[in-house]
N, C-alpha and C positions, 0 to 999 in steps of 0.2 A: 330284438330291440326295435321298438316302434320308431317310425321315422321321425315323429314329432319330438321324440326324446333324444335324438342324436344331434341336436343343434350345436351344443357346445363342442363336442369332439369334431364335428364337421368344420366349425369355425376354426378350430386349432389346425386341423389338417389342411384345410383350404389355404390358410395363411402360410402354411409350410410349403405345399407343393402346387398350389394354383389349380386345384381340380375344378372342373366345371367350366362351361364355355365362357361365362362372364369373366372369371379370373384369367382364363387363358388369353382372352382378348386384351385385357388390361395389362398383362405381363409383357407383351411384345407388340406395342402399337407401332405401325409404320411411322417413320420420321416425317414430319411436316416442316416446311420452311417457315421461319418466323416472318411476320408481316414486315415489309420494308418500312423503316421508320420515316423515310422521306415521303412516302405516300400518305402518311397520316397527317392530320391537322397539327400545326405547330403547337397549339395550346388546347387542352381539353375543353370540350363544350361544357359550359357551366351547369348544364342540366344532364350531363352524361357521366356515369361512373364507368371506369375501365378496370377490369380485372384480368390479370395474366393467368393463364391456365395451360396445362399440358394437354395437347390434342392427341389424335385428331378427333373430329366429330363426325362419326359415320351415321349415327342415329340418335334421335332425341326421344325415341319411344322408351319410357322408363323401364319397361320389361327387359330391354336389351342394352341399356346404358352400361358401359364398361370402363371407359377412360375417365380420368378425373374431371375433364371438361364436360363430358356428357352428363355425369352425375351432378356436378355443380349447377349446370344450366337447368337440368330437370328440377332442381329444388326451387327455381323461380317460375318455371312454366306450369308445374303441377303441384297439387296439394293432396294431402291424405285426409282421412277421417279425423285424425288427431295430429298434433305437432309436439315438439319437445318444449318443455318448460325450462326454467333457468336452472333448476337443481335436480334434473333427472325425472321430474314429474311429467305426466302426459296431459296435454291440454286440448280442448276442442279446436277443430279447424273446420273441415266441411261438415262435421257433425256438430250440432249445437249442444247436445247432451247425450248421455247414455245411461242405461241401468244394467246392473249385474245381478243375476239371479242369486238366491241364497247359497246355492251349491257352487257358484262361481263358474258354471259351465255354459251359461247363456248370457251374451251381451247384446242388448237391444240399442241400436243407434238411431237417433232422430236427426235427420239431415237438416241443414239450413235451407230454407225455401228461397233465399235470395242468391244462392250460389249458382253461377252459370258457367258454361263452357264459353270459350272465346268466340264461338260462332253464334252465341245467343241462346242455345238450348240449356234448359235447367239441368243441373247435376241431380241425379236421381238414384234411387235404390237399384235400378237396373244397371247403372254404371258400377256400383259397388259389387253386385253379384258377378257381373262380367269380369271385373278386375281380379277378384279373388279366385274365381273359377279358372281364369287364365293362369294364375300363379300355381294352382294345384294341378294343372295339366301336366302329365308326364313328359310332354315335349318341351316344357319350360325349362330353360337352362341358365337364365340370367340370374342376377343378384336376387336373393329371396326365394329362389326356386325350391320347392319342397316344404316350405314352412306352412303351407295351407292344405297339405294333403288330407289331414284328418279333420278339417274344419268344414262344417255344413253351413252354407250361406243361404238365407231364406229372405225373399222379398215379402214384407208385410203389407206395405202400401207404397205409394210413389216416393215417399220421403222417410220411410222406416225400413230398416233391415236388421235381421237377427243373425248373429253368429253363434254357433254351437260347437263346443269342443268336447272330446270324450271325458276329460277330467279337468279340474281346475288347474290353470297354468298361470302362476303369478306374473310371468313376463309377457303374457300374450297381448295385453292391451297395447304395448309399445309397437307391436307389429302393424297396427292399424295406421302407423305413420306412412306406410307404403303409398306412393302416388296412385290416385284413382284415374282410370282411363275411360274414354268415351265409348259407351256401347253403341251409340247411334252411328258411329263412324267405323268401328272395328268389329262389331258383333258378328258380322258375316264373314270375317276374314279368318281362315284357318291359321292356327298358331304357326304352322310350318311355313306360311307365306308372310308372316309379319315382319321378319327381318329385312325383307326386300320391299316392303310396302311403302308407298309414298308418304304415309303418315310419319315415318321416321325422319324425313327431311322437311316436312311441312306439318308439324304437329299442331293440334288444336288442344290447348290445355285449359286449366281452370285456376291458374295461379295469378299472382299480382302482375306478372309480365307476360307478354305474348311475343312470339317470334316475328321479327321484321325482316332480317336478312341472315343468310347462312352462306359462308364461303370457306375456302381452305384456310384463310388467314384469320377470320374472325366471325363471331356470331353476335348479332345485334338484337336485343330485346327492347320492346317498348312497353311502357306501363299501360295497364288496361284501364280504359275510361269507364264511364257509366255503362251498365249492361246494355248491349245493343238491341237485344230482342229481335234480331233479324231472322232471315231464312237460314236454317241449318246448313252447314257445309257438308259436302260428301265427296268421295273420291271415285264414284262410279256413276254410270248412267242409270236412268230409271227413276220413278217417283219415290219420294220418301214417305214412310209410314206416318200418318198423323199421330200426334200425341194422344194417348188414350184417355187422359184426364186433363181437367182444366188447369191452366197455368196460373199460379198465384201471383199476386202483385209483388214486384221486386222492390225491396227496400234499398236505400242508399248504402253503399259499402265503402270502407276505407280503401285508399289507393296509396301507392308509393309516392314519396314527396319529390322524386326526380323523374325525368321523362324517359331516359334510356339507360340501359345497362349493357355494356359491350364487353364481350370476352375476346381477348386477343390470344390466339393459339400459338403455342411454342412447342418445339420438339422435346424439350426436357427441362428439368428444374433449373439447370445452370442458365439457360436462355431466359427463363422467366425472371430469375433473380437479376440478370443483367438489365432486362427491360425495366424492372422496378427501380434499380439503382439509377438509371439514367432518366427516370421520370416519364417513361412511355406509358406506364400503367399506374393507376391509383391504388391498386390493392393486389395482393397475392397471398396464397396460403402455403403452409408447410415449408418455410425456408429451411435449408439445411442448417443444422446446428452450428457448423463451422463458420457460417457467414451471418448467422442471425444477429449477433451483437453488432457487427459492422453496419448492417442495414438499419438497426434500431438507432444507432448513433447519428444517422443522417438527420439533418434539420427537418422538422415537420413530420417525422415518421413515428407512428405509434404501433405497438404490438398488442393484440388482444389474444390472450391465452384461453382457449376453449377447453376445459377439462374433458378428456375423452374417457370412454368406457373401456378402452383397451388396456389390459394389464399385462405387463411383462413380469413373469414369475418363474421361480425354480420349481420344477416338478420332480420329486424323488421317485425312485422305483421301490415300492413297498410290497411287491408281489411275493418275494421270497424271504424265508426266515433268516437266511444268511446275508440279506442285503445290508449294505453299510448304513442306510438311513432308516432302518426299521424302528429304532427307538425314538419316540417323540421327544425325549429329553435331548438327544443328540441334535435333532432338527431345530428345536428351540434354541439350543446353545449356539449352533452355527449361525442361525439367523441374527443373533445378537452381535455377531462380529462384522456384519455387512453395513458399510457406510452408505446408506441409500441417498442421503443428501448429497454426498460427493458424486454419486452416479448422476443425479439430476443436474448438478452444476457442470460436471465435466463432459458427460456424454450428450446431454440434452440442452446445454447452454442455459440451464436454469428454468427451462420450460417443461415442468412436469411436477407431479406430486409424489412424494415418498409414500409407498403403499404400506398401510397398516393392516389391511384386510383385503379380501377379494372384492369388497365393495369400496368404490372410490370415496375419498373424503369429501368430494363435491356432491355426492348423492344425498338426497333427503333420507335415504335408508341407512346411512352410515351412523354408527354409534361409537364415539371415541372412548366411552367408558370401558367396555370389554376389549377394545382394540386401541390401546394407547399409542402415541407416537413412538416409533422405534428409536431406541437409544443404543449407540455403539458402546459395548462394554466387553473388552477383550478378557478381562479378569473373570467376568461372569461366564464367558464362553469356556474358558479353561476349567473353571469350577464345575460347570455343567457337564462337560465331557468326563471329568473325573467321577462325578456323581453317577454317571451312566456306566461306570466300570472301565473307562478308557484310561490308559496310562501313557505319559509322554516319556520317550526315550531319546537318546542321541540320534537314532535313525528316524524318529518321527512318532506319531501317535499309534498306539497299539490297542486293538479291540480286546475285550475279555477273552482269555484263552488262546490268544494268537500271538505269535512272535514276529509276524510279518507287518511292517508299517502300513498304515492305511494310505491308499492312493485313491482319491476321488476323481473319476472321469466326468467332466462337465461337457455335455454335448451342446452345440449351437449350430444354427444355420450359417453357412459360409457367407463371407462378406458380400458377394455379388447378389445374393438373395436378400440379405438383411444386413445392411452396412453397419448398423449400430450394435447388433447383438454381440459381436466378437469383443468390442470394447467393453460392454457391460460385463461379459463373462470374465474377461481378464481382470477387471476391478474386483469382482467377487473373489476370484482366485487369489489375488494379492491380499485381500482382507483375511482369507483363511490361511494363507501362507504366513501371515504375521503372527499367528499363534502356533506355528510349527507344523501345519498340516500340508501334506503333499497333494497338489491339485494339478490335473492335466486338462487343459482346454482343448477340445477336439471339434473343429469346424467341419461340417459335412454338407454336401449338396442336399437340398430339401428332400428329394426323392429317396436318397439313401438313408437319411435320418429317419424318415417315416417308415419305409418298408423294411429296412434291415435292422433298425435298432428299436424304434418305439413300438411297432406292432408286435414283435415277438418278446418285448420286455427285456431287451439286452442293453441296459444302461444303468448308471448310478444316479445321475442327475441330468436334467435337460432344461435349458432356458427356452420357454415358449411364450407366445403371445396368446392371451385368452380374452375373448370379448363376450361378456355376459349381457351387454346391452343396457338401455336406460332403465328398464324394469326387470331386474335380473331374476332368473330362475336357475340357481346353481345345482339343482337336483341331478341332472345327468353327469355333471362334473364330479360329484361327491358321493353319490349313492352306491352302496355295496353291490346293487344289482348290475351296475355298469362296470364293475371291477374285473370283468373277464378280459382276456387278451383281445384287443381290438375294440373294447368298449370305450365309452366316453370318459370313464373314470381312469384317466391315463396313469395316475399314480398307483392304482390298484389298492387304494386304501379302503378298509372295511371297518365299520364302526356301527354298532347298534344305536349308540347315542346319536350319531350323525344322521342315521336313517330316520330315527324318530323325529328329530328336529326338522329335517327336510319334509317329512310327511306333514308335520304341524304347519310348516310354512305354506305348503301348497293348499292346505285346507283352511288357512286363516282368512277371516273376513278382511276386506281392504283396510278397515280402521285398525286392525290388529297386526298388520304386517311389520310395522317398524319394531314392535316388541319382539316378534318372532325372529326378525333379522338380528336383533341385538343378542338373543340367545344363541343363534347360530354363530355369530362372530366370536362370542366367548368360547365356544367349543373349538372353533378353528384355531384360535390362539393357543389353546391347550394341546390339541392334537397335531396341528400344523401339517396337514397332508399336502399343502402347497405353501411355498415360501414366497409371499408377494414382495415385489421389489419396487416397481415404479408404474404410475399411470402417466404416460407422456401426454402433454397438451397438444391440441391441434392449434397451431399458431396462425393468426391472420394479421398480416401487415397492411397498414393503410397510410395514405398521406393525410395531412391534417385537415383537408377539406371534407372528408367523410366523417360525419358525426352520428351519434345515436346508436352505435353498435354496442350490444350488451353481451358480455361473456356468459356462456351457458354450457352446461354439460351436453356433449354431443356424442352420438353413436356413429354418425356418418356425415358426409359433407353437406347433405341437404339440411341437417339440423341447424347449421350455421345461419340459414336464412329465415329461421322461424320468426324473427322480429324485424324482417326487412321493411315492414311498413313504418317502423319508427326511425329508419335511417334517413339522413338528409345530407345534402351537399352544401357546405358553407359558401356564402357569397364571397367574392374576392375581397370585400372590405371588412369581413367579419374576422 
């Protein structure tokens, strides 16, 4: 299995067990003391926005950012070649345009000539090559590690770079949202030394804000003024290498409308929520569903729901002929009994989208035609099971040729690892029990779930989190070639029709992708190798003084800041 084709299963398994250094760091951050309220100004500076975030902040090098605060701050300090659009599209950022070859294997990016690092040096193709080669380095263990292993990065000239992949990958363009790093400051630093390098505590970025202060309690960013054009910064002694090519004239660029963005660091979400409730911060993300409505009800508070690309879905085990879920008619019938809207309202406090497909309804690739809104229909469920040869007895449902009542074992991550999964699974189980089916919900530690049940294929059904990203490539998740034990096709579903549709999707020209996705979604509804449930929203709570925030589909916290240049702080009299 080629490494670039294992993205989906790695996302699933990383979500479950926290493999990789980045996930391990974020899973157990040391506790930090919240900033003393008495030490802060009594009223917010009218030109400063305050966001509460979970710390600590060990490093602001995007290659090693792990905690929620580190990743959020990185979204303001650094930019990628591209950024997230409002509906899952990919828009230019440091790149002003790009071309894709007819085969879809070569993307040529033309960089903006007015983009500079905060020390005045122009962002160039050298920075892009350095960043992507760092990500491809076997020593890279942070978020995004391994995604660039099979990518060839070529410098064409100072502001042009070419990316070549072995085969057309529909979701590849979205990866170029990764923050670009300064080659002139880090190019000579071995990756093994980067984690302890001063750059992590004093980063030079290329985003709309620059680092001003960094402490245990807070991080202060200041908006970047006109490009300084000064002497490049560096962290070591010795002369700097002169630029090999002439510097183009820098055009005026847009700036944030407020002067400072301060992140106040707290040990956990409870502390962040308390700070927001008492007015110590203007904004916070991902409030717990149990307190979301209470916070929204406070005067002047608004909630922005950012549709996420994370899908919570039921994955059946289809590897064995005797499996309970082998019949597509059974899978479709049981899906019709699940009240997804109730899950959204009860588990996620209304912040989410009932899933009709593996593609989010918020995406420009979604087609409601072949994937209509799910409707709860218990009579259709019963009729569908009977049509599949099942029979209902006093003891429960019986499969064809069996006198033993069906008992479905639904596996989930235990509450300490995924607090909401158990509640979701219990609601699904109750929906199925309503038609007389026996269901046993089994919570397991993530390690046991993966190693003892998923890898060897010892399960009936499992609730998993799957993230296909902004520009999805579902091939690893669905192709028959990945249906082997340990492959990315966790269900083990094999279908010649699905394989053909996936091949057509990968080979499709950009203009034809929406139609190809429509065909794929129609097949998914018929075969239902995965039962989609909910796309949870990423919720961003703000006080009334912050204006201009636009909800958009997001794949990670950095995408929330894609339109930060449009944000503004209302004046006291507005």
